[in-house]
C-alpha positions as a Python dict, from the first residue, in 0.01 Angstrom:
ca = {
    (1, 'X'): (0, 0, 0),
    (2, 'X'): (-193, 330, 162),
    (3, 'X'): (81, 395, 399),
    (4, 'X'): (339, 374, 138),
    (5, 'X'): (143, 619, -90),
    (6, 'X'): (94, 856, 213),
    (7, 'X'): (475, 845, 271),
    (8, 'X'): (531, 911, -94),
    (9, 'X'): (272, 1202, -96),
    (10, 'X'): (471, 1376, 201),
    (11, 'X'): (794, 1368, 18),
    (12, 'X'): (909, 1707, -109),
    (13, 'X'): (989, 1586, -464),
    (14, 'X'): (622, 1451, -494),
    (15, 'X'): (466, 1763, -376),
    (16, 'X'): (648, 1965, -641),
    (17, 'X'): (501, 1759, -921),
    (18, 'X'): (197, 1890, -1104),
    (19, 'X'): (-145, 1744, -1042),
    (20, 'X'): (-116, 1586, -1371),
    (21, 'X'): (194, 1404, -1314),
    (22, 'X'): (82, 1321, -953),
    (23, 'X'): (-228, 1146, -1102),
    (24, 'X'): (-26, 929, -1339),
    (25, 'X'): (182, 815, -1050),
    (26, 'X'): (-145, 724, -863),
    (27, 'X'): (-275, 536, -1156),
    (28, 'X'): (52, 346, -1241),
    (29, 'X'): (70, -16, -1114),
    (30, 'X'): (423, -62, -951),
    (31, 'X'): (570, -291, -665),
    (32, 'X'): (684, -112, -370),
    (33, 'X'): (981, -338, -317),
    (34, 'X'): (1350, -269, -333),
    (35, 'X'): (1407, -516, -627),
    (36, 'X'): (1748, -681, -666),
    (37, 'X'): (1972, -737, -972),
    (38, 'X'): (1918, -1111, -1067),
    (39, 'X'): (2201, -1361, -1096),
    (40, 'X'): (2470, -1181, -899),
    (41, 'X'): (2626, -1300, -566),
    (42, 'X'): (2525, -998, -354),
    (43, 'X'): (2245, -739, -335),
    (44, 'X'): (2234, -447, -573),
    (45, 'X'): (1904, -253, -624),
    (46, 'X'): (1779, -294, -969),
    (47, 'X'): (1792, 26, -1181),
    (48, 'X'): (1472, 43, -1417),
    (49, 'X'): (1567, 189, -1675),
    (50, 'X'): (1946, 141, -1688),
    (51, 'X'): (2150, 423, -1529),
    (52, 'X'): (2219, 696, -1803),
    (53, 'X'): (1925, 579, -2019),
    (54, 'X'): (1702, 853, -2120),
    (55, 'X'): (1336, 812, -1985),
    (56, 'X'): (1085, 732, -2276),
    (57, 'X'): (773, 813, -2094),
    (58, 'X'): (708, 1162, -2241),
    (59, 'X'): (380, 1173, -2032),
    (60, 'X'): (597, 1203, -1728),
    (61, 'X'): (887, 1377, -1909),
    (62, 'X'): (759, 1587, -2176),
    (63, 'X'): (1118, 1745, -2226),
    (64, 'X'): (1223, 1400, -2357),
    (65, 'X'): (1018, 1411, -2678),
    (66, 'X'): (1341, 1468, -2860),
    (67, 'X'): (1633, 1277, -2721),
    (68, 'X'): (1978, 1443, -2773),
    (69, 'X'): (2220, 1241, -3000),
    (70, 'X'): (2445, 1190, -2699),
    (71, 'X'): (2175, 991, -2523),
    (72, 'X'): (2048, 784, -2813),
    (73, 'X'): (2147, 411, -2788),
    (74, 'X'): (2379, 282, -3043),
    (75, 'X'): (2385, -109, -3130),
    (76, 'X'): (2727, -266, -3266),
    (77, 'X'): (2670, -615, -3373),
    (78, 'X'): (2451, -744, -3100),
    (79, 'X'): (2557, -525, -2835),
    (80, 'X'): (2349, -208, -2756),
    (81, 'X'): (2510, 65, -2569),
    (82, 'X'): (2253, 291, -2381),
    (83, 'X'): (2412, 613, -2481),
    (84, 'X'): (2712, 733, -2663),
    (85, 'X'): (2941, 866, -2373),
    (86, 'X'): (3229, 613, -2372),
    (87, 'X'): (3522, 617, -2103),
    (88, 'X'): (3857, 624, -2259),
    (89, 'X'): (4103, 377, -2141),
    (90, 'X'): (4322, 546, -1869),
    (91, 'X'): (4633, 383, -1727),
    (92, 'X'): (4621, 386, -1333),
    (93, 'X'): (4973, 238, -1277),
    (94, 'X'): (4823, 59, -980),
    (95, 'X'): (4852, -321, -1065),
    (96, 'X'): (5021, -596, -882),
    (97, 'X'): (5228, -792, -1124),
    (98, 'X'): (4962, -742, -1398),
    (99, 'X'): (4677, -800, -1165),
    (100, 'X'): (4414, -554, -1119),
    (101, 'X'): (4355, -446, -761),
    (102, 'X'): (4057, -285, -550),
    (103, 'X'): (4175, 43, -682),
    (104, 'X'): (4055, -56, -1037),
    (105, 'X'): (3724, -199, -881),
    (106, 'X'): (3660, 143, -719),
    (107, 'X'): (3779, 342, -1012),
    (108, 'X'): (3580, 165, -1272),
    (109, 'X'): (3276, 95, -1041),
    (110, 'X'): (3245, 483, -974),
    (111, 'X'): (3220, 534, -1352),
    (112, 'X'): (2993, 224, -1395),
    (113, 'X'): (2735, 375, -1160),
    (114, 'X'): (2717, 715, -1296),
    (115, 'X'): (2560, 697, -1633),
    (116, 'X'): (2828, 639, -1905),
    (117, 'X'): (2730, 413, -2195),
    (118, 'X'): (3064, 201, -2193),
    (119, 'X'): (3380, 171, -2023),
    (120, 'X'): (3718, 79, -2197),
    (121, 'X'): (3959, -55, -1924),
    (122, 'X'): (4308, 61, -1934),
    (123, 'X'): (4590, -45, -2167),
    (124, 'X'): (4629, -412, -2078),
    (125, 'X'): (4940, -568, -2189),
    (126, 'X'): (4939, -912, -2356),
    (127, 'X'): (5303, -987, -2245),
    (128, 'X'): (5499, -882, -1929),
    (129, 'X'): (5760, -671, -2140),
    (130, 'X'): (5471, -503, -2313),
    (131, 'X'): (5376, -301, -2015),
    (132, 'X'): (5422, 75, -2018),
    (133, 'X'): (5503, 66, -1648),
    (134, 'X'): (5573, -221, -1409),
    (135, 'X'): (5249, -141, -1254),
    (136, 'X'): (5039, -181, -1556),
    (137, 'X'): (4731, -453, -1588),
    (138, 'X'): (4795, -751, -1790),
    (139, 'X'): (4622, -1044, -1938),
    (140, 'X'): (4905, -1261, -2026),
    (141, 'X'): (4813, -1522, -1752),
    (142, 'X'): (4499, -1698, -1625),
    (143, 'X'): (4557, -1565, -1282),
    (144, 'X'): (4483, -1223, -1419),
    (145, 'X'): (4129, -1317, -1488),
    (146, 'X'): (3962, -1324, -1155),
    (147, 'X'): (4057, -963, -1041),
    (148, 'X'): (3923, -834, -1366),
    (149, 'X'): (3614, -1047, -1351),
    (150, 'X'): (3497, -874, -1028),
    (151, 'X'): (3509, -551, -1210),
    (152, 'X'): (3330, -675, -1516),
    (153, 'X'): (3063, -833, -1290),
    (154, 'X'): (3001, -505, -1119),
    (155, 'X'): (2968, -308, -1436),
    (156, 'X'): (2720, -565, -1577),
    (157, 'X'): (2520, -565, -1260),
    (158, 'X'): (2464, -189, -1334),
    (159, 'X'): (2373, -239, -1699),
    (160, 'X'): (2694, -61, -1820),
    (161, 'X'): (2904, -226, -2099),
    (162, 'X'): (3262, -268, -2051),
    (163, 'X'): (3550, -359, -2248),
    (164, 'X'): (3926, -372, -2238),
    (165, 'X'): (4216, -227, -2441),
    (166, 'X'): (4464, -486, -2545),
    (167, 'X'): (4812, -344, -2576),
    (168, 'X'): (5189, -381, -2620),
    (169, 'X'): (5398, -49, -2541),
    (170, 'X'): (5696, -138, -2767),
    (171, 'X'): (5987, 90, -2738),
    (172, 'X'): (5788, 303, -2495),
    (173, 'X'): (5776, 18, -2236),
    (174, 'X'): (5943, -4, -1896),
    (175, 'X'): (5863, 367, -1804),
    (176, 'X'): (5796, 487, -1462),
    (177, 'X'): (5439, 595, -1367),
    (178, 'X'): (5406, 953, -1428),
    (179, 'X'): (5408, 1073, -1064),
    (180, 'X'): (5720, 894, -1008),
    (181, 'X'): (5928, 1077, -1278),
    (182, 'X'): (5785, 1415, -1174),
    (183, 'X'): (5497, 1596, -1023),
    (184, 'X'): (5269, 1840, -1211),
    (185, 'X'): (5455, 2154, -1083),
    (186, 'X'): (5797, 1993, -1180),
    (187, 'X'): (5916, 2084, -836),
    (188, 'X'): (6092, 1745, -876),
    (189, 'X'): (6213, 1580, -1173),
    (190, 'X'): (6370, 1228, -1190),
    (191, 'X'): (6668, 1138, -1384),
    (192, 'X'): (6499, 924, -1639),
    (193, 'X'): (6166, 818, -1754),
    (194, 'X'): (6288, 479, -1784),
    (195, 'X'): (6275, 211, -1513),
    (196, 'X'): (6612, 40, -1484),
    (197, 'X'): (6645, -323, -1474),
    (198, 'X'): (6773, -323, -1105),
    (199, 'X'): (6447, -123, -1043),
    (200, 'X'): (6233, -393, -1203),
    (201, 'X'): (6261, -273, -1559),
    (202, 'X'): (6346, -463, -1874),
    (203, 'X'): (6475, -437, -2221),
    (204, 'X'): (6235, -312, -2472),
    (205, 'X'): (6146, -413, -2832),
    (206, 'X'): (6036, -228, -3141),
    (207, 'X'): (6028, -241, -3518),
    (208, 'X'): (6367, -88, -3549),
    (209, 'X'): (6662, 31, -3336),
    (210, 'X'): (6526, 380, -3313),
    (211, 'X'): (6458, 530, -2967),
    (212, 'X'): (6169, 751, -2877),
    (213, 'X'): (6427, 1017, -2775),
    (214, 'X'): (6769, 1054, -2633),
    (215, 'X'): (6642, 981, -2280),
    (216, 'X'): (6451, 664, -2385),
    (217, 'X'): (6620, 324, -2431),
    (218, 'X'): (6700, 182, -2775),
    (219, 'X'): (6477, -98, -2870),
    (220, 'X'): (6577, -429, -2990),
    (221, 'X'): (6419, -486, -3347),
    (222, 'X'): (6175, -761, -3328),
    (223, 'X'): (6275, -1076, -3516),
    (224, 'X'): (6022, -1301, -3689),
    (225, 'X'): (6014, -1521, -3382),
    (226, 'X'): (5932, -1236, -3148),
    (227, 'X'): (5651, -1109, -3401),
    (228, 'X'): (5489, -1458, -3384),
    (229, 'X'): (5517, -1460, -2996),
    (230, 'X'): (5336, -1119, -2987),
    (231, 'X'): (5068, -1240, -3228),
    (232, 'X'): (5014, -1543, -3013),
    (233, 'X'): (4992, -1338, -2708),
    (234, 'X'): (4716, -1118, -2838),
    (235, 'X'): (4524, -1419, -2942),
    (236, 'X'): (4558, -1582, -2618),
    (237, 'X'): (4445, -1222, -2435),
    (238, 'X'): (4151, -1233, -2668),
    (239, 'X'): (4051, -1594, -2545),
    (240, 'X'): (4064, -1464, -2202),
    (241, 'X'): (3850, -1163, -2285),
    (242, 'X'): (3573, -1430, -2393),
    (243, 'X'): (3617, -1589, -2027),
    (244, 'X'): (3554, -1249, -1873),
    (245, 'X'): (3255, -1200, -2101),
    (246, 'X'): (3361, -849, -2184),
    (247, 'X'): (3124, -675, -2425),
    (248, 'X'): (3407, -527, -2656),
    (249, 'X'): (3764, -523, -2712),
    (250, 'X'): (3976, -229, -2822),
    (251, 'X'): (4315, -305, -2986),
    (252, 'X'): (4581, -15, -2902),
    (253, 'X'): (4743, 104, -3218),
    (254, 'X'): (4802, 458, -3117),
    (255, 'X'): (5017, 672, -2888),
    (256, 'X'): (5350, 568, -3015),
    (257, 'X'): (5314, 210, -2883),
    (258, 'X'): (5415, -92, -3074),
    (259, 'X'): (5163, -105, -3331),
    (260, 'X'): (5182, 260, -3403),
    (261, 'X'): (5571, 214, -3421),
    (262, 'X'): (5518, -28, -3699),
    (263, 'X'): (5295, 215, -3878),
    (264, 'X'): (5503, 509, -3875),
    (265, 'X'): (5803, 588, -4111),
    (266, 'X'): (5963, 754, -3809),
    (267, 'X'): (6016, 463, -3600),
    (268, 'X'): (6000, 196, -3865),
    (269, 'X'): (6294, 175, -4123),
    (270, 'X'): (6289, -211, -4158),
    (271, 'X'): (6387, -354, -4491),
    (272, 'X'): (6164, -660, -4476),
    (273, 'X'): (5776, -732, -4561),
    (274, 'X'): (5696, -516, -4223),
    (275, 'X'): (5852, -196, -4305),
    (276, 'X'): (6040, 45, -4524),
    (277, 'X'): (5895, 314, -4724),
    (278, 'X'): (5600, 95, -4839),
    (279, 'X'): (5286, 192, -4674),
    (280, 'X'): (5136, -146, -4745),
    (281, 'X'): (5446, -331, -4569),
    (282, 'X'): (5417, -92, -4256),
    (283, 'X'): (5033, -167, -4217),
    (284, 'X'): (5075, -536, -4288),
    (285, 'X'): (5157, -665, -3916),
    (286, 'X'): (4900, -441, -3748),
    (287, 'X'): (4650, -561, -3976),
    (288, 'X'): (4748, -921, -3935),
    (289, 'X'): (4711, -871, -3552),
    (290, 'X'): (4370, -717, -3596),
    (291, 'X'): (4261, -1001, -3819),
    (292, 'X'): (4368, -1243, -3580),
    (293, 'X'): (4176, -1101, -3299),
    (294, 'X'): (3873, -1066, -3514),
    (295, 'X'): (3872, -1429, -3595),
    (296, 'X'): (3887, -1517, -3218),
    (297, 'X'): (3645, -1239, -3128),
    (298, 'X'): (3400, -1317, -3391),
    (299, 'X'): (3064, -1226, -3251),
    (300, 'X'): (3121, -904, -3032),
    (301, 'X'): (3244, -560, -3119),
    (302, 'X'): (3604, -505, -3193),
    (303, 'X'): (3738, -142, -3189),
    (304, 'X'): (4086, -20, -3280),
    (305, 'X'): (4241, 307, -3134),
    (306, 'X'): (4461, 503, -3374),
    (307, 'X'): (4666, 812, -3367),
    (308, 'X'): (4557, 964, -3691),
    (309, 'X'): (4879, 1206, -3689),
    (310, 'X'): (5238, 1207, -3549),
    (311, 'X'): (5212, 1591, -3540),
    (312, 'X'): (5553, 1616, -3715),
    (313, 'X'): (5465, 1918, -3945),
    (314, 'X'): (5809, 2061, -3859),
    (315, 'X'): (5954, 1790, -4083),
    (316, 'X'): (5758, 1894, -4362),
    (317, 'X'): (5449, 1742, -4525),
    (318, 'X'): (5320, 1408, -4429),
    (319, 'X'): (5423, 1299, -4773),
    (320, 'X'): (5732, 1461, -4952),
    (321, 'X'): (5756, 1601, -5303),
    (322, 'X'): (5965, 1289, -5371),
    (323, 'X'): (5643, 1083, -5322),
    (324, 'X'): (5782, 915, -4988),
    (325, 'X'): (5589, 912, -4666),
    (326, 'X'): (5778, 1112, -4408),
    (327, 'X'): (5569, 1055, -4086),
    (328, 'X'): (5223, 905, -4000),
    (329, 'X'): (4927, 1128, -4084),
    (330, 'X'): (4574, 1167, -4188),
    (331, 'X'): (4608, 1043, -4535),
    (332, 'X'): (4774, 717, -4448),
    (333, 'X'): (4514, 677, -4166),
    (334, 'X'): (4239, 697, -4415),
    (335, 'X'): (4394, 412, -4604),
    (336, 'X'): (4451, 217, -4282),
    (337, 'X'): (4086, 261, -4169),
    (338, 'X'): (3960, 142, -4504),
    (339, 'X'): (4172, -182, -4454),
    (340, 'X'): (4040, -215, -4091),
    (341, 'X'): (3689, -200, -4223),
    (342, 'X'): (3767, -477, -4472),
    (343, 'X'): (3872, -691, -4189),
    (344, 'X'): (3550, -634, -3982),
    (345, 'X'): (3663, -408, -3735),
    (346, 'X'): (3355, -227, -3592),
    (347, 'X'): (3469, 114, -3458),
    (348, 'X'): (3781, 316, -3497),
    (349, 'X'): (3870, 551, -3184),
    (350, 'X'): (4042, 819, -3351),
    (351, 'X'): (4316, 989, -3132),
    (352, 'X'): (4658, 1134, -3240),
    (353, 'X'): (5020, 1190, -3114),
    (354, 'X'): (5256, 1013, -2881),
    (355, 'X'): (5502, 894, -3158),
    (356, 'X'): (5726, 1211, -3218),
    (357, 'X'): (5899, 1364, -2945),
    (358, 'X'): (5894, 1705, -3075),
    (359, 'X'): (5523, 1697, -3158),
    (360, 'X'): (5352, 2041, -3135),
    (361, 'X'): (4984, 1981, -3063),
    (362, 'X'): (4742, 2281, -3086),
    (363, 'X'): (4556, 2188, -2775),
    (364, 'X'): (4186, 2333, -2763),
    (365, 'X'): (3854, 2178, -2701),
    (366, 'X'): (3803, 1899, -2962),
    (367, 'X'): (4140, 1944, -3118),
    (368, 'X'): (4120, 1585, -3253),
    (369, 'X'): (3769, 1605, -3393),
    (370, 'X'): (3879, 1715, -3739),
    (371, 'X'): (4069, 1391, -3768),
    (372, 'X'): (3750, 1180, -3702),
    (373, 'X'): (3562, 1406, -3943),
    (374, 'X'): (3826, 1361, -4216),
    (375, 'X'): (3809, 986, -4165),
    (376, 'X'): (3431, 973, -4149),
    (377, 'X'): (3418, 1151, -4497),
    (378, 'X'): (3664, 901, -4664),
    (379, 'X'): (3509, 602, -4492),
    (380, 'X'): (3151, 681, -4424),
    (381, 'X'): (3069, 312, -4340),
    (382, 'X'): (3286, 293, -4043),
    (383, 'X'): (3166, 385, -3692),
    (384, 'X'): (3409, 623, -3539),
    (385, 'X'): (3486, 772, -3192),
    (386, 'X'): (3649, 1077, -3113),
    (387, 'X'): (3832, 1218, -2804),
    (388, 'X'): (4035, 1502, -2677),
    (389, 'X'): (3949, 1799, -2442),
    (390, 'X'): (3574, 1713, -2480),
    (391, 'X'): (3431, 1870, -2166),
    (392, 'X'): (3102, 2042, -2288),
    (393, 'X'): (2793, 1845, -2323),
    (394, 'X'): (2673, 2107, -2579),
    (395, 'X'): (2990, 2075, -2778),
    (396, 'X'): (2994, 1687, -2757),
    (397, 'X'): (2621, 1685, -2894),
    (398, 'X'): (2712, 1907, -3194),
    (399, 'X'): (2992, 1676, -3293),
    (400, 'X'): (2752, 1389, -3308),
    (401, 'X'): (2467, 1576, -3457),
    (402, 'X'): (2679, 1709, -3727),
    (403, 'X'): (2804, 1342, -3814),
    (404, 'X'): (3165, 1408, -3740),
    (405, 'X'): (3174, 1096, -3502),
    (406, 'X'): (2937, 841, -3374),
    (407, 'X'): (3037, 839, -3008),
    (408, 'X'): (3268, 1045, -2789),
    (409, 'X'): (3539, 913, -2563),
    (410, 'X'): (3599, 1116, -2243),
    (411, 'X'): (3907, 1074, -2007),
    (412, 'X'): (4034, 1321, -1768),
    (413, 'X'): (3702, 1509, -1761),
    (414, 'X'): (3570, 1192, -1609),
    (415, 'X'): (3846, 1163, -1361),
    (416, 'X'): (3750, 1521, -1246),
    (417, 'X'): (3385, 1453, -1266),
    (418, 'X'): (3257, 1098, -1284),
    (419, 'X'): (2896, 1209, -1291),
    (420, 'X'): (2962, 1396, -1615),
    (421, 'X'): (2692, 1203, -1807),
    (422, 'X'): (2413, 1315, -1571),
    (423, 'X'): (2544, 1667, -1579),
    (424, 'X'): (2552, 1641, -1958),
    (425, 'X'): (2174, 1536, -1939),
    (426, 'X'): (2100, 1844, -1744),
    (427, 'X'): (2287, 2068, -1977),
    (428, 'X'): (2107, 1926, -2265),
    (429, 'X'): (1749, 1940, -2105),
    (430, 'X'): (1687, 1571, -2089),
    (431, 'X'): (1575, 1347, -1801),
    (432, 'X'): (1808, 1021, -1766),
    (433, 'X'): (1803, 769, -1490),
    (434, 'X'): (2056, 821, -1216),
    (435, 'X'): (2134, 540, -971),
    (436, 'X'): (1871, 465, -720),
    (437, 'X'): (2107, 550, -435),
    (438, 'X'): (2202, 891, -591),
    (439, 'X'): (1869, 984, -741),
    (440, 'X'): (1766, 1238, -463),
    (441, 'X'): (2078, 1453, -566),
    (442, 'X'): (1958, 1483, -927),
    (443, 'X'): (1610, 1645, -862),
    (444, 'X'): (1682, 1944, -1095),
    (445, 'X'): (1747, 1712, -1399),
    (446, 'X'): (1460, 1474, -1301),
    (447, 'X'): (1181, 1730, -1250),
    (448, 'X'): (943, 1697, -1520),
    (449, 'X'): (861, 2009, -1736),
    (450, 'X'): (552, 2184, -1619),
    (451, 'X'): (367, 2155, -1933),
    (452, 'X'): (422, 2071, -2289),
    (453, 'X'): (671, 2302, -2460),
    (454, 'X'): (837, 2411, -2144),
    (455, 'X'): (1206, 2366, -2094),
    (456, 'X'): (1324, 2167, -1802),
    (457, 'X'): (1472, 2502, -1662),
    (458, 'X'): (1115, 2608, -1584),
    (459, 'X'): (1079, 2285, -1382),
    (460, 'X'): (1386, 2326, -1183),
    (461, 'X'): (1355, 2417, -832),
    (462, 'X'): (1556, 2652, -606),
    (463, 'X'): (1731, 2401, -381),
}
């Protein structure tokens, strides 16, 4: 033990601590072994506390006397998320006939080991024809469980909650992966977004025979038999989620995909109980699907992602002077969220767009936050997530602190910077746990404040 303490004293990080902090380390009883995570099939070093958790010992970290809202845990049903930084589902177009691959393991694993509070895996189709692209993940077959299980197990071994987004793409199915159609610079642009049948594509379904645009296929209106088949598929996929021991499920009712298509009058002109001018009719099937999944997924958190607006202001107001709804917007979203709350949905992930080809979205940081704020005011008892160009920790903190949302979902910013949560901690002046293997690279964030009242900046070292 003396030799171990001697080596610790020689470490440069130890030498930078104040005498008071060194004394605390001397008097703390701790095992000097590389402990392993229990009940897993290979060795992972145990992180104590969990990666991304704020340290609670203010004797060591006086700067943690007041924890930022972003790093406060949140408990939904019986699941406690260690912080409020959630990973949005992001399509990778990298699956093998609906089966996740090692790309997904590395992609999700890199996020699970870098401090986020929860990860929602990408849109996962409940039927083959519900995939956005032929390379989307699916959960329509038992064989798709095992490759996903590896990912779930890795996340759980690193104390990161993980869920999945169950989806059906509707009339926007059978599309090419984004990079197949064109590159970012538009130096090449394919003739069509659609994957043709001889290229592995398929006919698409929707509420009505209204295509997304002139370059998209015309969907087949779903008959009652097709509707029941998709209901059964959502239930079966939810049962498979129980086998996977996921921590939560998100239902994808946004971005112009099937459930959003039923909600919006722009894509739903049915004359039966599922459509038409009646808001109640248009909401009825998505609400039924949510209810069916809630019954199966009875004890764990169930989220729903919605688009709060079609961004179709060029067509006039959401509701016309004749009293008829023209397109899906915030007022109908408020009604819908109230109904979701009645069904026992735990959190609504508020996004927007994807339904109207001429949408005009004023992109700026936090451009979708006002939708979450408006829904929060209308349905204060519903937990809400917000998403969209949230890149600053200070801004994210202000959104939560001001009560506009309860969690923040990040997407592309985490692709650019998987360690965003730890940088956020540094920006907000709070010490949080980094992965054991990466801890030496976070000495700025993990250096205790020199004395009570000092900011962490005063404890930072010039490296």
